[in-house]
C-alpha positions as CSV (number, residue, x, y, z in Angstrom):
1,X,0.0,0.0,0.0
2,X,1.4,3.4,-0.9
3,X,1.9,5.7,2.0
4,X,0.8,9.4,1.8
5,X,3.5,11.9,1.7
6,X,3.5,15.4,3.1
7,X,3.4,18.5,0.9
8,X,7.2,19.0,1.2
9,X,8.0,15.7,-0.5
10,X,9.1,15.7,-4.1
11,X,6.8,13.5,-6.3
12,X,5.0,13.4,-9.5
13,X,1.2,13.0,-9.1
14,X,-0.7,10.7,-11.4
15,X,-4.2,11.2,-10.2
16,X,-4.2,10.2,-6.5
17,X,-0.9,8.3,-6.8
18,X,2.5,9.7,-6.1
19,X,5.3,8.3,-8.3
20,X,9.0,8.8,-7.9
21,X,8.3,9.7,-4.1
22,X,10.9,11.2,-2.0
23,X,9.8,10.6,1.6
24,X,12.0,11.3,4.7
25,X,15.6,11.4,3.8
26,X,15.7,8.7,1.2
27,X,14.9,8.7,-2.5
28,X,14.2,5.7,-4.5
29,X,14.6,6.1,-8.3
30,X,11.8,4.6,-10.2
31,X,12.0,3.8,-14.0
32,X,9.2,4.3,-16.4
33,X,8.4,0.6,-16.6
34,X,8.5,0.3,-12.8
35,X,6.1,3.2,-12.5
36,X,3.6,1.5,-14.8
37,X,4.1,-1.8,-12.9
38,X,3.5,-0.1,-9.5
39,X,0.4,1.8,-10.9
40,X,-1.2,-1.2,-12.3
41,X,-0.6,-3.1,-9.1
42,X,-2.4,-0.3,-7.2
43,X,-5.2,0.3,-9.8
44,X,-7.1,-1.8,-12.2
45,X,-6.0,-1.2,-15.8
46,X,-9.2,0.6,-16.7
47,X,-8.9,3.0,-13.7
48,X,-5.3,3.8,-14.7
49,X,-6.5,4.2,-18.2
50,X,-9.2,6.8,-17.0
51,X,-6.5,8.6,-15.1
52,X,-4.3,8.7,-18.2
53,X,-7.1,10.0,-20.4
54,X,-8.1,12.7,-17.8
55,X,-4.4,13.8,-17.6
56,X,-4.0,14.0,-21.4
57,X,-7.3,15.8,-21.8
58,X,-6.2,18.3,-19.2
59,X,-3.0,18.9,-21.1
60,X,-5.1,19.3,-24.2
61,X,-7.2,22.0,-22.4
62,X,-4.0,24.0,-21.6
63,X,-2.7,23.7,-25.1
64,X,-6.0,24.6,-26.8
65,X,-6.4,27.5,-24.4
66,X,-2.9,28.9,-25.4
67,X,-3.5,28.3,-29.1
68,X,-6.9,30.1,-29.0
69,X,-5.2,33.1,-27.3
70,X,-2.5,33.1,-30.0
71,X,-5.1,33.0,-32.7
72,X,-7.1,35.8,-31.1
73,X,-3.9,37.9,-30.9
74,X,-3.5,37.3,-34.6
75,X,-7.3,38.2,-35.2
76,X,-7.8,34.8,-36.7
77,X,-11.5,34.1,-35.5
78,X,-11.8,30.9,-37.5
79,X,-8.8,29.3,-35.8
80,X,-9.7,30.7,-32.4
81,X,-13.1,29.2,-32.7
82,X,-11.5,25.8,-33.6
83,X,-9.2,26.0,-30.6
84,X,-12.0,27.0,-28.3
85,X,-14.1,24.0,-29.5
86,X,-11.1,21.7,-28.9
87,X,-10.9,23.2,-25.4
88,X,-14.6,22.7,-24.8
89,X,-14.3,18.9,-25.9
90,X,-11.3,18.3,-23.8
91,X,-13.0,19.9,-20.8
92,X,-16.0,17.5,-21.3
93,X,-13.6,14.7,-21.4
94,X,-11.9,15.7,-18.2
95,X,-15.3,16.1,-16.3
96,X,-16.8,12.9,-17.6
97,X,-13.5,11.0,-16.8
98,X,-13.5,12.4,-13.2
99,X,-17.1,11.4,-12.7
100,X,-16.3,7.8,-14.0
101,X,-13.2,7.5,-11.9
102,X,-14.9,8.8,-8.7
103,X,-17.5,6.0,-9.1
104,X,-14.8,3.4,-9.3
105,X,-12.4,4.4,-6.6
């Protein structure tokens, strides 16, 4: 069972799971394959997949938001509209994914 870490610990969050955790005075390096192995041991594959899609859709939100702002600066309404639509779709994916994940954890 993974133990919680305080806010001062160095870690990468994947949903509710801390990966590459530095707790106390020791650090254990974790490889990419080890991270996936640990995550799948803690979560069912479908739950991990939900977290992954939520993460990537969140990243898509940030990217689309920036691209929309860039298009608006260039006064390209058509491109800005496209990026805003992409933002809206990604926000819907994030929200739906969170709801599904909440039901499963």
